[in-house]
C-alpha atoms as a printed R data frame, in Angstrom:
    type eleno elety resid chain resno      x       y      z
1   ATOM     1    CA   UNK     A     1 52.295 206.495 47.027
2   ATOM     2    CA   UNK     A     2 52.787 206.187 43.213
3   ATOM     3    CA   UNK     A     3 54.034 202.704 43.827
4   ATOM     4    CA   UNK     A     4 51.057 201.408 45.867
5   ATOM     5    CA   UNK     A     5 48.588 202.786 43.201
6   ATOM     6    CA   UNK     A     6 50.613 201.087 40.563
7   ATOM     7    CA   UNK     A     7 50.700 197.773 42.425
8   ATOM     8    CA   UNK     A     8 46.929 197.962 43.033
9   ATOM     9    CA   UNK     A     9 46.351 198.463 39.311
10  ATOM    10    CA   UNK     A    10 48.578 195.406 38.363
11  ATOM    11    CA   UNK     A    11 46.759 193.294 40.840
12  ATOM    12    CA   UNK     A    12 43.349 194.344 39.748
13  ATOM    13    CA   UNK     A    13 44.340 193.282 36.201
14  ATOM    14    CA   UNK     A    14 45.893 190.015 37.031
15  ATOM    15    CA   UNK     A    15 43.374 188.608 39.564
16  ATOM    16    CA   UNK     A    16 39.983 187.595 38.299
17  ATOM    17    CA   UNK     A    17 37.238 187.399 40.752
18  ATOM    18    CA   UNK     A    18 35.734 183.877 40.829
19  ATOM    19    CA   UNK     A    19 38.895 182.380 39.129
20  ATOM    20    CA   UNK     A    20 39.365 178.785 38.433
21  ATOM    21    CA   UNK     A    21 39.055 177.196 41.887
22  ATOM    22    CA   UNK     A    22 39.657 173.546 40.622
23  ATOM    23    CA   UNK     A    23 42.881 174.736 38.715
24  ATOM    24    CA   UNK     A    24 44.316 176.101 41.961
25  ATOM    25    CA   UNK     A    25 43.187 173.061 43.989
26  ATOM    26    CA   UNK     A    26 44.671 170.445 41.651
27  ATOM    27    CA   UNK     A    27 48.353 170.915 42.775
28  ATOM    28    CA   UNK     A    28 47.374 170.595 46.398
29  ATOM    29    CA   UNK     A    29 45.526 167.520 45.772
30  ATOM    30    CA   UNK     A    30 48.374 166.124 43.691
31  ATOM    31    CA   UNK     A    31 50.848 166.823 46.499
32  ATOM    32    CA   UNK     A    32 48.628 165.020 49.020
33  ATOM    33    CA   UNK     A    33 48.359 161.784 46.706
34  ATOM    34    CA   UNK     A    34 52.096 161.903 46.038
35  ATOM    35    CA   UNK     A    35 52.832 162.137 49.783
36  ATOM    36    CA   UNK     A    36 50.486 159.249 50.495
37  ATOM    37    CA   UNK     A    37 52.177 156.840 47.953
38  ATOM    38    CA   UNK     A    38 55.798 157.916 48.726
39  ATOM    39    CA   UNK     A    39 55.652 158.185 52.546
40  ATOM    40    CA   UNK     A    40 52.456 157.029 54.325
41  ATOM    41    CA   UNK     A    41 51.609 153.797 52.482
42  ATOM    42    CA   UNK     A    42 55.114 152.214 52.634
43  ATOM    43    CA   UNK     A    43 55.423 152.976 56.252
44  ATOM    44    CA   UNK     A    44 52.108 151.471 57.070
45  ATOM    45    CA   UNK     A    45 53.209 148.229 55.158
46  ATOM    46    CA   UNK     A    46 56.440 148.062 57.127
47  ATOM    47    CA   UNK     A    47 54.492 148.431 60.427
48  ATOM    48    CA   UNK     A    48 52.081 145.614 59.519
49  ATOM    49    CA   UNK     A    49 54.970 143.449 58.423
50  ATOM    50    CA   UNK     A    50 56.826 144.161 61.612
51  ATOM    51    CA   UNK     A    51 53.726 143.529 63.756
52  ATOM    52    CA   UNK     A    52 53.192 140.087 61.922
53  ATOM    53    CA   UNK     A    53 56.807 139.167 62.504
54  ATOM    54    CA   UNK     A    54 56.604 139.893 66.151
55  ATOM    55    CA   UNK     A    55 53.379 137.887 66.523
56  ATOM    56    CA   UNK     A    56 54.999 134.732 64.930
57  ATOM    57    CA   UNK     A    57 58.085 134.705 67.320
58  ATOM    58    CA   UNK     A    58 58.452 131.500 69.084
59  ATOM    59    CA   UNK     A    59 60.898 130.004 71.500
60  ATOM    60    CA   UNK     A    60 64.101 128.978 69.746
61  ATOM    61    CA   UNK     A    61 64.092 131.690 67.062
62  ATOM    62    CA   UNK     A    62 67.196 133.689 66.573
63  ATOM    63    CA   UNK     A    63 66.498 137.375 66.937
64  ATOM    64    CA   UNK     A    64 68.228 140.781 66.792
65  ATOM    65    CA   UNK     A    65 66.935 143.604 69.032
66  ATOM    66    CA   UNK     A    66 66.760 147.036 67.954
67  ATOM    67    CA   UNK     A    67 69.740 147.780 70.140
68  ATOM    68    CA   UNK     A    68 71.738 145.230 68.138
69  ATOM    69    CA   UNK     A    69 71.881 142.347 70.626
70  ATOM    70    CA   UNK     A    70 71.732 138.892 68.951
71  ATOM    71    CA   UNK     A    71 70.312 135.901 70.901
72  ATOM    72    CA   UNK     A    72 67.871 133.168 70.886
73  ATOM    73    CA   UNK     A    73 64.296 133.427 72.242
74  ATOM    74    CA   UNK     A    74 64.249 131.302 75.478
75  ATOM    75    CA   UNK     A    75 60.759 132.128 76.688
76  ATOM    76    CA   UNK     A    76 57.721 134.196 75.896
77  ATOM    77    CA   UNK     A    77 55.724 136.190 78.546
78  ATOM    78    CA   UNK     A    78 52.271 136.921 76.763
79  ATOM    79    CA   UNK     A    79 50.972 138.959 79.736
80  ATOM    80    CA   UNK     A    80 53.781 141.436 79.911
81  ATOM    81    CA   UNK     A    81 54.442 141.331 76.116
82  ATOM    82    CA   UNK     A    82 58.053 140.593 76.771
83  ATOM    83    CA   UNK     A    83 60.500 137.880 75.511
84  ATOM    84    CA   UNK     A    84 63.314 136.103 77.379
85  ATOM    85    CA   UNK     A    85 66.410 136.259 75.042
86  ATOM    86    CA   UNK     A    86 69.406 134.092 75.690
87  ATOM    87    CA   UNK     A    87 72.372 136.088 74.804
88  ATOM    88    CA   UNK     A    88 75.040 133.855 76.234
89  ATOM    89    CA   UNK     A    89 75.288 130.556 78.349
90  ATOM    90    CA   UNK     A    90 73.339 131.069 81.572
91  ATOM    91    CA   UNK     A    91 72.624 134.822 80.573
92  ATOM    92    CA   UNK     A    92 69.032 135.727 79.788
93  ATOM    93    CA   UNK     A    93 67.612 139.212 79.270
94  ATOM    94    CA   UNK     A    94 63.957 140.325 79.223
95  ATOM    95    CA   UNK     A    95 63.098 142.512 76.314
96  ATOM    96    CA   UNK     A    96 59.814 144.077 74.934
97  ATOM    97    CA   UNK     A    97 58.372 142.488 71.935
98  ATOM    98    CA   UNK     A    98 58.338 145.737 70.188
99  ATOM    99    CA   UNK     A    99 62.225 146.094 70.618
100 ATOM   100    CA   UNK     A   100 62.820 143.035 68.323
101 ATOM   101    CA   UNK     A   101 64.266 144.449 65.162
102 ATOM   102    CA   UNK     A   102 64.270 141.303 63.001
103 ATOM   103    CA   UNK     A   103 64.156 137.431 63.165
104 ATOM   104    CA   UNK     A   104 67.260 135.969 61.645
105 ATOM   105    CA   UNK     A   105 66.781 133.819 58.537
106 ATOM   106    CA   UNK     A   106 67.848 130.244 58.198
107 ATOM   107    CA   UNK     A   107 70.855 131.207 56.111
108 ATOM   108    CA   UNK     A   108 72.101 133.529 58.844
109 ATOM   109    CA   UNK     A   109 71.474 130.770 61.471
110 ATOM   110    CA   UNK     A   110 73.595 128.162 59.603
111 ATOM   111    CA   UNK     A   111 76.346 130.776 58.785
112 ATOM   112    CA   UNK     A   112 76.982 131.360 62.576
113 ATOM   113    CA   UNK     A   113 79.972 130.002 64.107
114 ATOM   114    CA   UNK     A   114 80.259 129.337 67.727
115 ATOM   115    CA   UNK     A   115 83.077 130.797 69.907
């Protein structure tokens, strides 16, 4: 009982009614702003860049799928949002546009050796 009355007295002294609301809100606002610039903004930029890359794919481009398959685009099916990717002679697979991880650069194409 003594402990509770002492705790109540300490709390009454340390808490002020109508305290500084903006001072207590500032850290929360700061955390939200930092989270936006560190997490949300870079992710949205990557998503936009990936969407742009996917929309610019054309037949003949060398691509790498999200699963790691390397091949060249043999055809595009706009209606189904899929690509035909040639991964070997006479072997074509149909993949979703969204499963394309990246388009190979010119340097990567030149450096490729045929088996």
